[in-house]
Gaussian input, Z-matrix of N, CA and C with variables (Angstrom, degrees):
# hf/3-21g

backbone

0 1
 N
 C     1     B1
 C     2     B2     1     A1
 N     3     B3     2     A2     1     D1
 C     4     B4     3     A3     2     D2
 C     5     B5     4     A4     3     D3
 N     6     B6     5     A5     4     D4
 C     7     B7     6     A6     5     D5
 C     8     B8     7     A7     6     D6
 N     9     B9     8     A8     7     D7
 C    10    B10     9     A9     8     D8
 C    11    B11    10    A10     9     D9
 N    12    B12    11    A11    10    D10
 C    13    B13    12    A12    11    D11
 C    14    B14    13    A13    12    D12
 N    15    B15    14    A14    13    D13
 C    16    B16    15    A15    14    D14
 C    17    B17    16    A16    15    D15
 N    18    B18    17    A17    16    D16
 C    19    B19    18    A18    17    D17
 C    20    B20    19    A19    18    D18
 N    21    B21    20    A20    19    D19
 C    22    B22    21    A21    20    D20
 C    23    B23    22    A22    21    D21
 N    24    B24    23    A23    22    D22
 C    25    B25    24    A24    23    D23
 C    26    B26    25    A25    24    D24
 N    27    B27    26    A26    25    D25
 C    28    B28    27    A27    26    D26
 C    29    B29    28    A28    27    D27
 N    30    B30    29    A29    28    D28
 C    31    B31    30    A30    29    D29
 C    32    B32    31    A31    30    D30
 N    33    B33    32    A32    31    D31
 C    34    B34    33    A33    32    D32
 C    35    B35    34    A34    33    D33
 N    36    B36    35    A35    34    D34
 C    37    B37    36    A36    35    D35
 C    38    B38    37    A37    36    D36
 N    39    B39    38    A38    37    D37
 C    40    B40    39    A39    38    D38
 C    41    B41    40    A40    39    D39
 N    42    B42    41    A41    40    D40
 C    43    B43    42    A42    41    D41
 C    44    B44    43    A43    42    D42
 N    45    B45    44    A44    43    D43
 C    46    B46    45    A45    44    D44
 C    47    B47    46    A46    45    D45
 N    48    B48    47    A47    46    D46
 C    49    B49    48    A48    47    D47
 C    50    B50    49    A49    48    D48
 N    51    B51    50    A50    49    D49
 C    52    B52    51    A51    50    D50
 C    53    B53    52    A52    51    D51
 N    54    B54    53    A53    52    D52
 C    55    B55    54    A54    53    D53
 C    56    B56    55    A55    54    D54
 N    57    B57    56    A56    55    D55
 C    58    B58    57    A57    56    D56
 C    59    B59    58    A58    57    D57
 N    60    B60    59    A59    58    D58
 C    61    B61    60    A60    59    D59
 C    62    B62    61    A61    60    D60
 N    63    B63    62    A62    61    D61
 C    64    B64    63    A63    62    D62
 C    65    B65    64    A64    63    D63
 N    66    B66    65    A65    64    D64
 C    67    B67    66    A66    65    D65
 C    68    B68    67    A67    66    D66
 N    69    B69    68    A68    67    D67
 C    70    B70    69    A69    68    D68
 C    71    B71    70    A70    69    D69
 N    72    B72    71    A71    70    D70
 C    73    B73    72    A72    71    D71
 C    74    B74    73    A73    72    D72
 N    75    B75    74    A74    73    D73
 C    76    B76    75    A75    74    D74
 C    77    B77    76    A76    75    D75
 N    78    B78    77    A77    76    D76
 C    79    B79    78    A78    77    D77
 C    80    B80    79    A79    78    D78
 N    81    B81    80    A80    79    D79
 C    82    B82    81    A81    80    D80
 C    83    B83    82    A82    81    D81
 N    84    B84    83    A83    82    D82
 C    85    B85    84    A84    83    D83
 C    86    B86    85    A85    84    D84
 N    87    B87    86    A86    85    D85
 C    88    B88    87    A87    86    D86
 C    89    B89    88    A88    87    D87
 N    90    B90    89    A89    88    D88
 C    91    B91    90    A90    89    D89
 C    92    B92    91    A91    90    D90
 N    93    B93    92    A92    91    D91
 C    94    B94    93    A93    92    D92
 C    95    B95    94    A94    93    D93
 N    96    B96    95    A95    94    D94
 C    97    B97    96    A96    95    D95
 C    98    B98    97    A97    96    D96
 N    99    B99    98    A98    97    D97
 C   100   B100    99    A99    98    D98
 C   101   B101   100   A100    99    D99
 N   102   B102   101   A101   100   D100
 C   103   B103   102   A102   101   D101
 C   104   B104   103   A103   102   D102
 N   105   B105   104   A104   103   D103
 C   106   B106   105   A105   104   D104
 C   107   B107   106   A106   105   D105
 N   108   B108   107   A107   106   D106
 C   109   B109   108   A108   107   D107
 C   110   B110   109   A109   108   D108
 N   111   B111   110   A110   109   D109
 C   112   B112   111   A111   110   D110
 C   113   B113   112   A112   111   D111
 N   114   B114   113   A113   112   D112
 C   115   B115   114   A114   113   D113
 C   116   B116   115   A115   114   D114
 N   117   B117   116   A116   115   D115
 C   118   B118   117   A117   116   D116
 C   119   B119   118   A118   117   D117
 N   120   B120   119   A119   118   D118
 C   121   B121   120   A120   119   D119
 C   122   B122   121   A121   120   D120
 N   123   B123   122   A122   121   D121
 C   124   B124   123   A123   122   D122
 C   125   B125   124   A124   123   D123
 N   126   B126   125   A125   124   D124
 C   127   B127   126   A126   125   D125
 C   128   B128   127   A127   126   D126
 N   129   B129   128   A128   127   D127
 C   130   B130   129   A129   128   D128
 C   131   B131   130   A130   129   D129
 N   132   B132   131   A131   130   D130
 C   133   B133   132   A132   131   D131
 C   134   B134   133   A133   132   D132
 N   135   B135   134   A134   133   D133
 C   136   B136   135   A135   134   D134
 C   137   B137   136   A136   135   D135
 N   138   B138   137   A137   136   D136
 C   139   B139   138   A138   137   D137
 C   140   B140   139   A139   138   D138
 N   141   B141   140   A140   139   D139
 C   142   B142   141   A141   140   D140
 C   143   B143   142   A142   141   D141
 N   144   B144   143   A143   142   D142
 C   145   B145   144   A144   143   D143
 C   146   B146   145   A145   144   D144
 N   147   B147   146   A146   145   D145
 C   148   B148   147   A147   146   D146
 C   149   B149   148   A148   147   D147
 N   150   B150   149   A149   148   D148
 C   151   B151   150   A150   149   D149
 C   152   B152   151   A151   150   D150
 N   153   B153   152   A152   151   D151
 C   154   B154   153   A153   152   D152
 C   155   B155   154   A154   153   D153
 N   156   B156   155   A155   154   D154
 C   157   B157   156   A156   155   D155
 C   158   B158   157   A157   156   D156
 N   159   B159   158   A158   157   D157
 C   160   B160   159   A159   158   D158
 C   161   B161   160   A160   159   D159
 N   162   B162   161   A161   160   D160
 C   163   B163   162   A162   161   D161
 C   164   B164   163   A163   162   D162
 N   165   B165   164   A164   163   D163
 C   166   B166   165   A165   164   D164
 C   167   B167   166   A166   165   D165
 N   168   B168   167   A167   166   D166
 C   169   B169   168   A168   167   D167
 C   170   B170   169   A169   168   D168
 N   171   B171   170   A170   169   D169
 C   172   B172   171   A171   170   D170
 C   173   B173   172   A172   171   D171
 N   174   B174   173   A173   172   D172
 C   175   B175   174   A174   173   D173
 C   176   B176   175   A175   174   D174
 N   177   B177   176   A176   175   D175
 C   178   B178   177   A177   176   D176
 C   179   B179   178   A178   177   D177
 N   180   B180   179   A179   178   D178
 C   181   B181   180   A180   179   D179
 C   182   B182   181   A181   180   D180
 N   183   B183   182   A182   181   D181
 C   184   B184   183   A183   182   D182
 C   185   B185   184   A184   183   D183
 N   186   B186   185   A185   184   D184
 C   187   B187   186   A186   185   D185
 C   188   B188   187   A187   186   D186
 N   189   B189   188   A188   187   D187
 C   190   B190   189   A189   188   D188
 C   191   B191   190   A190   189   D189
 N   192   B192   191   A191   190   D190
 C   193   B193   192   A192   191   D191
 C   194   B194   193   A193   192   D192
 N   195   B195   194   A194   193   D193
 C   196   B196   195   A195   194   D194
 C   197   B197   196   A196   195   D195
 N   198   B198   197   A197   196   D196
 C   199   B199   198   A198   197   D197
 C   200   B200   199   A199   198   D198
 N   201   B201   200   A200   199   D199
 C   202   B202   201   A201   200   D200
 C   203   B203   202   A202   201   D201
 N   204   B204   203   A203   202   D202
 C   205   B205   204   A204   203   D203
 C   206   B206   205   A205   204   D204
 N   207   B207   206   A206   205   D205
 C   208   B208   207   A207   206   D206
 C   209   B209   208   A208   207   D207
 N   210   B210   209   A209   208   D208
 C   211   B211   210   A210   209   D209
 C   212   B212   211   A211   210   D210
 N   213   B213   212   A212   211   D211
 C   214   B214   213   A213   212   D212
 C   215   B215   214   A214   213   D213
 N   216   B216   215   A215   214   D214
 C   217   B217   216   A216   215   D215
 C   218   B218   217   A217   216   D216
 N   219   B219   218   A218   217   D217
 C   220   B220   219   A219   218   D218
 C   221   B221   220   A220   219   D219
 N   222   B222   221   A221   220   D220
 C   223   B223   222   A222   221   D221
 C   224   B224   223   A223   222   D222
 N   225   B225   224   A224   223   D223
 C   226   B226   225   A225   224   D224
 C   227   B227   226   A226   225   D225
 N   228   B228   227   A227   226   D226
 C   229   B229   228   A228   227   D227
 C   230   B230   229   A229   228   D228
 N   231   B231   230   A230   229   D229
 C   232   B232   231   A231   230   D230
 C   233   B233   232   A232   231   D231
 N   234   B234   233   A233   232   D232
 C   235   B235   234   A234   233   D233
 C   236   B236   235   A235   234   D234
 N   237   B237   236   A236   235   D235
 C   238   B238   237   A237   236   D236
 C   239   B239   238   A238   237   D237
 N   240   B240   239   A239   238   D238
 C   241   B241   240   A240   239   D239
 C   242   B242   241   A241   240   D240
 N   243   B243   242   A242   241   D241
 C   244   B244   243   A243   242   D242
 C   245   B245   244   A244   243   D243
 N   246   B246   245   A245   244   D244
 C   247   B247   246   A246   245   D245
 C   248   B248   247   A247   246   D246
 N   249   B249   248   A248   247   D247
 C   250   B250   249   A249   248   D248
 C   251   B251   250   A250   249   D249
 N   252   B252   251   A251   250   D250
 C   253   B253   252   A252   251   D251
 C   254   B254   253   A253   252   D252
 N   255   B255   254   A254   253   D253
 C   256   B256   255   A255   254   D254
 C   257   B257   256   A256   255   D255
 N   258   B258   257   A257   256   D256
 C   259   B259   258   A258   257   D257
 C   260   B260   259   A259   258   D258
 N   261   B261   260   A260   259   D259
 C   262   B262   261   A261   260   D260
 C   263   B263   262   A262   261   D261
 N   264   B264   263   A263   262   D262
 C   265   B265   264   A264   263   D263
 C   266   B266   265   A265   264   D264
 N   267   B267   266   A266   265   D265
 C   268   B268   267   A267   266   D266
 C   269   B269   268   A268   267   D267
 N   270   B270   269   A269   268   D268
 C   271   B271   270   A270   269   D269
 C   272   B272   271   A271   270   D270
 N   273   B273   272   A272   271   D271
 C   274   B274   273   A273   272   D272
 C   275   B275   274   A274   273   D273
 N   276   B276   275   A275   274   D274
 C   277   B277   276   A276   275   D275
 C   278   B278   277   A277   276   D276
 N   279   B279   278   A278   277   D277
 C   280   B280   279   A279   278   D278
 C   281   B281   280   A280   279   D279
 N   282   B282   281   A281   280   D280
 C   283   B283   282   A282   281   D281
 C   284   B284   283   A283   282   D282
 N   285   B285   284   A284   283   D283
 C   286   B286   285   A285   284   D284
 C   287   B287   286   A286   285   D285
 N   288   B288   287   A287   286   D286
 C   289   B289   288   A288   287   D287
 C   290   B290   289   A289   288   D288
 N   291   B291   290   A290   289   D289
 C   292   B292   291   A291   290   D290
 C   293   B293   292   A292   291   D291
 N   294   B294   293   A293   292   D292
 C   295   B295   294   A294   293   D293
 C   296   B296   295   A295   294   D294
 N   297   B297   296   A296   295   D295
 C   298   B298   297   A297   296   D296
 C   299   B299   298   A298   297   D297
 N   300   B300   299   A299   298   D298
 C   301   B301   300   A300   299   D299
 C   302   B302   301   A301   300   D300
 N   303   B303   302   A302   301   D301
 C   304   B304   303   A303   302   D302
 C   305   B305   304   A304   303   D303
 N   306   B306   305   A305   304   D304
 C   307   B307   306   A306   305   D305
 C   308   B308   307   A307   306   D306
 N   309   B309   308   A308   307   D307
 C   310   B310   309   A309   308   D308
 C   311   B311   310   A310   309   D309

   B1=1.4455
   B2=1.5284
   B3=1.3147
   B4=1.4648
   B5=1.5210
   B6=1.3342
   B7=1.4598
   B8=1.5290
   B9=1.3138
   B10=1.4571
   B11=1.5289
   B12=1.3294
   B13=1.4697
   B14=1.5264
   B15=1.3454
   B16=1.4607
   B17=1.5293
   B18=1.3198
   B19=1.4643
   B20=1.5211
   B21=1.3228
   B22=1.4613
   B23=1.5263
   B24=1.3239
   B25=1.4561
   B26=1.5295
   B27=1.3338
   B28=1.4615
   B29=1.5296
   B30=1.3158
   B31=1.4636
   B32=1.5251
   B33=1.3092
   B34=1.4686
   B35=1.5288
   B36=1.3154
   B37=1.4671
   B38=1.5282
   B39=1.3186
   B40=1.4648
   B41=1.5286
   B42=1.3344
   B43=1.4552
   B44=1.5291
   B45=1.3080
   B46=1.4580
   B47=1.5273
   B48=1.3179
   B49=1.4663
   B50=1.5255
   B51=1.3266
   B52=1.4630
   B53=1.5215
   B54=1.3181
   B55=1.4576
   B56=1.5276
   B57=1.3168
   B58=1.4713
   B59=1.5192
   B60=1.3313
   B61=1.4620
   B62=1.5329
   B63=1.3164
   B64=1.4611
   B65=1.5303
   B66=1.3196
   B67=1.4684
   B68=1.5249
   B69=1.3168
   B70=1.4640
   B71=1.5297
   B72=1.3273
   B73=1.4610
   B74=1.5238
   B75=1.3206
   B76=1.4602
   B77=1.5212
   B78=1.3102
   B79=1.4653
   B80=1.5242
   B81=1.3187
   B82=1.4602
   B83=1.5301
   B84=1.3206
   B85=1.4623
   B86=1.5278
   B87=1.3152
   B88=1.4654
   B89=1.5244
   B90=1.3099
   B91=1.4679
   B92=1.5186
   B93=1.3234
   B94=1.4654
   B95=1.5135
   B96=1.3254
   B97=1.4634
   B98=1.5284
   B99=1.3111
   B100=1.4698
   B101=1.5380
   B102=1.3242
   B103=1.4651
   B104=1.5336
   B105=1.3287
   B106=1.4612
   B107=1.5293
   B108=1.3262
   B109=1.4671
   B110=1.5246
   B111=1.3208
   B112=1.4585
   B113=1.5291
   B114=1.3283
   B115=1.4600
   B116=1.5256
   B117=1.3339
   B118=1.4632
   B119=1.5293
   B120=1.3311
   B121=1.4633
   B122=1.5281
   B123=1.2968
   B124=1.4676
   B125=1.5298
   B126=1.3439
   B127=1.4582
   B128=1.5280
   B129=1.3283
   B130=1.4676
   B131=1.5243
   B132=1.3268
   B133=1.4671
   B134=1.5227
   B135=1.3458
   B136=1.4636
   B137=1.5274
   B138=1.3437
   B139=1.4562
   B140=1.5147
   B141=1.3216
   B142=1.4612
   B143=1.5333
   B144=1.3178
   B145=1.4571
   B146=1.5290
   B147=1.3154
   B148=1.4813
   B149=1.5240
   B150=1.3123
   B151=1.4672
   B152=1.5263
   B153=1.3261
   B154=1.4581
   B155=1.5202
   B156=1.3210
   B157=1.4605
   B158=1.5345
   B159=1.3173
   B160=1.4720
   B161=1.5195
   B162=1.3214
   B163=1.4601
   B164=1.5277
   B165=1.3225
   B166=1.4698
   B167=1.5239
   B168=1.3243
   B169=1.4623
   B170=1.5302
   B171=1.3365
   B172=1.4692
   B173=1.5287
   B174=1.3345
   B175=1.4604
   B176=1.5273
   B177=1.3182
   B178=1.4612
   B179=1.5289
   B180=1.3279
   B181=1.4649
   B182=1.5262
   B183=1.3295
   B184=1.4598
   B185=1.5140
   B186=1.3201
   B187=1.4574
   B188=1.5308
   B189=1.3090
   B190=1.4674
   B191=1.5311
   B192=1.3148
   B193=1.4626
   B194=1.5190
   B195=1.3226
   B196=1.4598
   B197=1.5255
   B198=1.3198
   B199=1.4616
   B200=1.5199
   B201=1.3411
   B202=1.4605
   B203=1.5253
   B204=1.3239
   B205=1.4658
   B206=1.5215
   B207=1.3266
   B208=1.4609
   B209=1.5252
   B210=1.3206
   B211=1.4635
   B212=1.5218
   B213=1.3325
   B214=1.4653
   B215=1.5263
   B216=1.3172
   B217=1.4629
   B218=1.5356
   B219=1.3271
   B220=1.4682
   B221=1.5213
   B222=1.3396
   B223=1.4637
   B224=1.5227
   B225=1.3377
   B226=1.4682
   B227=1.5304
   B228=1.3212
   B229=1.4551
   B230=1.5262
   B231=1.3310
   B232=1.4683
   B233=1.5246
   B234=1.3440
   B235=1.4620
   B236=1.5265
   B237=1.3222
   B238=1.4658
   B239=1.5273
   B240=1.3332
   B241=1.4619
   B242=1.5224
   B243=1.3237
   B244=1.4652
   B245=1.5253
   B246=1.3364
   B247=1.4628
   B248=1.5124
   B249=1.3015
   B250=1.4579
   B251=1.5336
   B252=1.3140
   B253=1.4672
   B254=1.5201
   B255=1.3136
   B256=1.4665
   B257=1.5321
   B258=1.3274
   B259=1.4674
   B260=1.5271
   B261=1.3446
   B262=1.4598
   B263=1.5256
   B264=1.3330
   B265=1.4625
   B266=1.5178
   B267=1.3345
   B268=1.4699
   B269=1.5244
   B270=1.3372
   B271=1.4640
   B272=1.5244
   B273=1.3264
   B274=1.4678
   B275=1.5246
   B276=1.3333
   B277=1.4740
   B278=1.5204
   B279=1.3178
   B280=1.4616
   B281=1.5224
   B282=1.3338
   B283=1.4677
   B284=1.5316
   B285=1.3296
   B286=1.4658
   B287=1.5238
   B288=1.3168
   B289=1.4654
   B290=1.5276
   B291=1.3204
   B292=1.4697
   B293=1.5271
   B294=1.3199
   B295=1.4600
   B296=1.5268
   B297=1.3300
   B298=1.4664
   B299=1.5148
   B300=1.3029
   B301=1.4779
   B302=1.5135
   B303=1.3384
   B304=1.4639
   B305=1.5339
   B306=1.3082
   B307=1.4643
   B308=1.5063
   B309=1.3264
   B310=1.4596
   B311=1.5050
   A1=108.50
   A2=116.02
   A3=122.15
   A4=108.56
   A5=114.19
   A6=118.32
   A7=110.00
   A8=114.92
   A9=121.47
   A10=110.86
   A11=117.29
   A12=120.79
   A13=111.25
   A14=117.37
   A15=120.72
   A16=110.98
   A17=117.34
   A18=121.62
   A19=109.90
   A20=117.19
   A21=120.39
   A22=110.45
   A23=117.43
   A24=121.65
   A25=110.92
   A26=116.93
   A27=120.97
   A28=111.24
   A29=116.75
   A30=120.87
   A31=110.81
   A32=117.41
   A33=121.71
   A34=110.53
   A35=116.73
   A36=120.57
   A37=110.21
   A38=117.70
   A39=121.50
   A40=110.56
   A41=117.29
   A42=120.42
   A43=111.73
   A44=117.02
   A45=121.26
   A46=110.64
   A47=116.84
   A48=120.72
   A49=110.30
   A50=117.50
   A51=121.03
   A52=110.96
   A53=118.25
   A54=122.20
   A55=110.86
   A56=117.01
   A57=120.91
   A58=109.98
   A59=117.57
   A60=121.96
   A61=110.80
   A62=116.91
   A63=122.21
   A64=111.18
   A65=117.00
   A66=121.25
   A67=110.48
   A68=117.77
   A69=122.32
   A70=110.38
   A71=117.83
   A72=120.80
   A73=112.45
   A74=117.88
   A75=120.87
   A76=110.30
   A77=117.47
   A78=121.69
   A79=109.98
   A80=117.24
   A81=121.97
   A82=110.49
   A83=117.48
   A84=122.12
   A85=110.54
   A86=117.18
   A87=122.12
   A88=110.67
   A89=117.80
   A90=121.30
   A91=111.08
   A92=116.95
   A93=120.52
   A94=111.77
   A95=117.15
   A96=120.96
   A97=110.60
   A98=117.62
   A99=120.78
   A100=110.22
   A101=116.27
   A102=120.65
   A103=110.07
   A104=117.29
   A105=120.99
   A106=111.15
   A107=116.75
   A108=120.28
   A109=110.23
   A110=117.09
   A111=120.81
   A112=110.49
   A113=116.62
   A114=120.58
   A115=111.11
   A116=117.08
   A117=120.23
   A118=110.21
   A119=116.61
   A120=120.84
   A121=110.32
   A122=115.77
   A123=120.47
   A124=110.36
   A125=116.47
   A126=120.09
   A127=111.44
   A128=117.20
   A129=120.63
   A130=110.42
   A131=116.75
   A132=120.05
   A133=111.63
   A134=116.33
   A135=120.72
   A136=112.00
   A137=117.19
   A138=120.23
   A139=115.61
   A140=118.50
   A141=120.21
   A142=109.28
   A143=116.07
   A144=122.10
   A145=112.19
   A146=117.64
   A147=120.14
   A148=110.76
   A149=116.94
   A150=120.44
   A151=110.25
   A152=117.21
   A153=120.76
   A154=110.44
   A155=115.75
   A156=120.29
   A157=111.31
   A158=117.22
   A159=120.74
   A160=111.63
   A161=116.55
   A162=120.29
   A163=110.55
   A164=116.54
   A165=120.37
   A166=110.54
   A167=116.66
   A168=120.73
   A169=111.00
   A170=116.54
   A171=120.21
   A172=110.62
   A173=116.73
   A174=119.90
   A175=111.72
   A176=116.72
   A177=119.78
   A178=111.43
   A179=116.57
   A180=121.00
   A181=112.96
   A182=116.98
   A183=119.46
   A184=111.31
   A185=116.23
   A186=122.56
   A187=109.77
   A188=117.15
   A189=126.09
   A190=113.14
   A191=117.76
   A192=123.80
   A193=106.61
   A194=115.65
   A195=118.81
   A196=108.42
   A197=116.40
   A198=121.18
   A199=109.61
   A200=115.80
   A201=120.66
   A202=108.45
   A203=116.49
   A204=121.92
   A205=112.03
   A206=116.90
   A207=120.32
   A208=111.26
   A209=116.81
   A210=119.87
   A211=110.98
   A212=116.81
   A213=119.79
   A214=110.06
   A215=116.65
   A216=120.52
   A217=110.52
   A218=116.58
   A219=120.95
   A220=111.01
   A221=116.69
   A222=119.40
   A223=112.24
   A224=117.83
   A225=119.52
   A226=109.75
   A227=116.04
   A228=120.44
   A229=111.18
   A230=117.21
   A231=120.72
   A232=110.75
   A233=116.59
   A234=120.15
   A235=110.52
   A236=117.10
   A237=120.56
   A238=110.72
   A239=117.99
   A240=121.15
   A241=112.04
   A242=116.34
   A243=119.93
   A244=111.69
   A245=115.91
   A246=119.84
   A247=114.97
   A248=118.73
   A249=121.20
   A250=109.47
   A251=116.23
   A252=120.98
   A253=112.41
   A254=116.63
   A255=120.13
   A256=110.60
   A257=116.10
   A258=120.14
   A259=110.77
   A260=117.23
   A261=120.38
   A262=110.48
   A263=115.00
   A264=119.52
   A265=112.41
   A266=116.06
   A267=120.34
   A268=110.49
   A269=116.56
   A270=120.55
   A271=110.70
   A272=117.52
   A273=120.69
   A274=111.02
   A275=116.62
   A276=120.36
   A277=111.31
   A278=115.44
   A279=120.92
   A280=110.48
   A281=116.15
   A282=120.14
   A283=111.44
   A284=117.27
   A285=120.09
   A286=110.51
   A287=116.54
   A288=121.54
   A289=110.00
   A290=116.04
   A291=120.23
   A292=111.14
   A293=116.26
   A294=121.05
   A295=110.62
   A296=116.61
   A297=120.86
   A298=112.99
   A299=116.87
   A300=119.69
   A301=113.95
   A302=117.98
   A303=122.37
   A304=113.29
   A305=116.28
   A306=121.40
   A307=109.29
   A308=116.70
   A309=120.93
   A310=112.12
   D1=137.68
   D2=-179.67
   D3=-86.08
   D4=127.41
   D5=-179.21
   D6=-89.77
   D7=169.50
   D8=179.89
   D9=-64.30
   D10=-35.12
   D11=178.45
   D12=-65.03
   D13=-37.17
   D14=178.31
   D15=-65.92
   D16=-40.37
   D17=179.26
   D18=-63.40
   D19=-42.45
   D20=178.58
   D21=-63.71
   D22=-40.02
   D23=179.03
   D24=-64.23
   D25=-44.62
   D26=177.33
   D27=-61.81
   D28=-40.60
   D29=179.03
   D30=-63.76
   D31=-41.41
   D32=178.84
   D33=-65.16
   D34=-42.72
   D35=179.24
   D36=-64.08
   D37=-43.53
   D38=179.19
   D39=-63.24
   D40=-43.16
   D41=178.14
   D42=-64.52
   D43=-38.16
   D44=177.79
   D45=-64.40
   D46=-45.89
   D47=178.33
   D48=-61.61
   D49=-44.16
   D50=178.72
   D51=-61.75
   D52=-41.89
   D53=-179.32
   D54=-63.03
   D55=-44.52
   D56=178.43
   D57=-63.42
   D58=-44.09
   D59=178.37
   D60=-60.88
   D61=-43.92
   D62=-178.76
   D63=-63.70
   D64=-45.08
   D65=179.15
   D66=-63.64
   D67=-43.98
   D68=179.81
   D69=-60.35
   D70=-46.68
   D71=-178.68
   D72=-70.03
   D73=-31.34
   D74=176.13
   D75=-66.20
   D76=-44.03
   D77=178.11
   D78=-64.23
   D79=-41.84
   D80=178.90
   D81=-61.74
   D82=-43.35
   D83=178.76
   D84=-63.63
   D85=-46.04
   D86=-178.75
   D87=-60.72
   D88=-44.57
   D89=178.58
   D90=-63.64
   D91=-38.83
   D92=177.90
   D93=-64.07
   D94=-41.07
   D95=179.19
   D96=-67.43
   D97=-39.82
   D98=177.47
   D99=-63.57
   D100=-38.00
   D101=178.19
   D102=-64.65
   D103=-39.06
   D104=178.20
   D105=-62.65
   D106=-42.07
   D107=179.26
   D108=-66.73
   D109=-38.16
   D110=177.53
   D111=-62.04
   D112=-41.49
   D113=177.30
   D114=-67.83
   D115=-35.42
   D116=175.95
   D117=-59.34
   D118=-42.68
   D119=177.64
   D120=-58.65
   D121=-46.31
   D122=-177.56
   D123=-62.18
   D124=-48.65
   D125=-178.22
   D126=-67.91
   D127=-36.46
   D128=179.52
   D129=-65.17
   D130=-41.03
   D131=178.69
   D132=-66.10
   D133=-28.26
   D134=178.10
   D135=-79.08
   D136=-7.46
   D137=174.74
   D138=103.29
   D139=8.43
   D140=179.13
   D141=-74.10
   D142=120.31
   D143=-170.63
   D144=-65.92
   D145=-44.31
   D146=-179.75
   D147=-62.84
   D148=-38.00
   D149=178.04
   D150=-65.47
   D151=-39.62
   D152=178.16
   D153=-62.88
   D154=-43.47
   D155=-179.75
   D156=-66.17
   D157=-43.25
   D158=178.66
   D159=-65.67
   D160=-39.18
   D161=178.79
   D162=-65.34
   D163=-40.14
   D164=176.79
   D165=-60.63
   D166=-41.34
   D167=179.18
   D168=-64.67
   D169=-38.87
   D170=176.94
   D171=-61.52
   D172=-45.00
   D173=179.49
   D174=-67.44
   D175=-36.60
   D176=-179.27
   D177=-66.02
   D178=-39.99
   D179=-177.52
   D180=-90.11
   D181=-17.02
   D182=-175.56
   D183=75.67
   D184=32.57
   D185=-176.76
   D186=-91.05
   D187=106.16
   D188=179.31
   D189=68.67
   D190=3.54
   D191=172.21
   D192=-138.40
   D193=163.12
   D194=176.94
   D195=-71.20
   D196=133.47
   D197=-178.60
   D198=-59.45
   D199=127.57
   D200=-176.54
   D201=-148.01
   D202=107.30
   D203=-176.94
   D204=-65.37
   D205=-37.95
   D206=-178.12
   D207=-65.82
   D208=-43.99
   D209=178.60
   D210=-67.35
   D211=-36.11
   D212=177.10
   D213=-62.39
   D214=-46.66
   D215=179.39
   D216=-63.31
   D217=-39.36
   D218=179.28
   D219=-59.43
   D220=-48.28
   D221=-177.11
   D222=-72.31
   D223=-33.96
   D224=173.28
   D225=-62.65
   D226=-41.85
   D227=-179.10
   D228=-65.24
   D229=-42.78
   D230=177.72
   D231=-59.35
   D232=-43.63
   D233=179.60
   D234=-67.52
   D235=-39.19
   D236=179.76
   D237=-65.90
   D238=-40.71
   D239=178.48
   D240=-67.89
   D241=-21.72
   D242=176.77
   D243=-79.03
   D244=-3.61
   D245=175.77
   D246=101.27
   D247=9.69
   D248=-179.74
   D249=-82.67
   D250=112.10
   D251=-179.03
   D252=-65.82
   D253=-35.24
   D254=178.42
   D255=-63.57
   D256=-40.31
   D257=178.03
   D258=-66.93
   D259=-34.81
   D260=176.55
   D261=-61.14
   D262=-44.23
   D263=177.32
   D264=-62.64
   D265=-43.20
   D266=177.86
   D267=-62.26
   D268=-41.34
   D269=-179.34
   D270=-65.18
   D271=-43.50
   D272=178.29
   D273=-62.21
   D274=-46.35
   D275=178.19
   D276=-62.86
   D277=-41.92
   D278=-179.29
   D279=-61.41
   D280=-47.35
   D281=-178.18
   D282=-68.51
   D283=-39.57
   D284=178.55
   D285=-65.76
   D286=-43.05
   D287=179.84
   D288=-63.99
   D289=-42.22
   D290=-179.17
   D291=-68.21
   D292=-35.42
   D293=-178.74
   D294=-64.39
   D295=-39.12
   D296=-177.09
   D297=-80.97
   D298=-35.64
   D299=-173.33
   D300=-111.23
   D301=-5.13
   D302=179.44
   D303=57.61
   D304=35.71
   D305=173.90
   D306=-155.21
   D307=172.00
   D308=-177.84
   D309=-63.92

């Protein structure tokens, strides 16, 4: 017969295993996202317009990089100069929004 102490022990072991699994997968996810941003930098520097636009959005929101309005504007501008109309719109909205609120 299983006693109440055994059930508590099993519950603690299961929670411990779940916690270790959760921490491991969180670290794995974070490293994967950082790798994606690193690749975005590489592709953006090579002139890929979508990468420039995505990198600008990351900098504007502070998503996996430190929020930086100047770098966001730089990458939007690079994409806009490459002929991307969507990036031109984002750059205009970004600059208008920043002008009124003094932030990204």
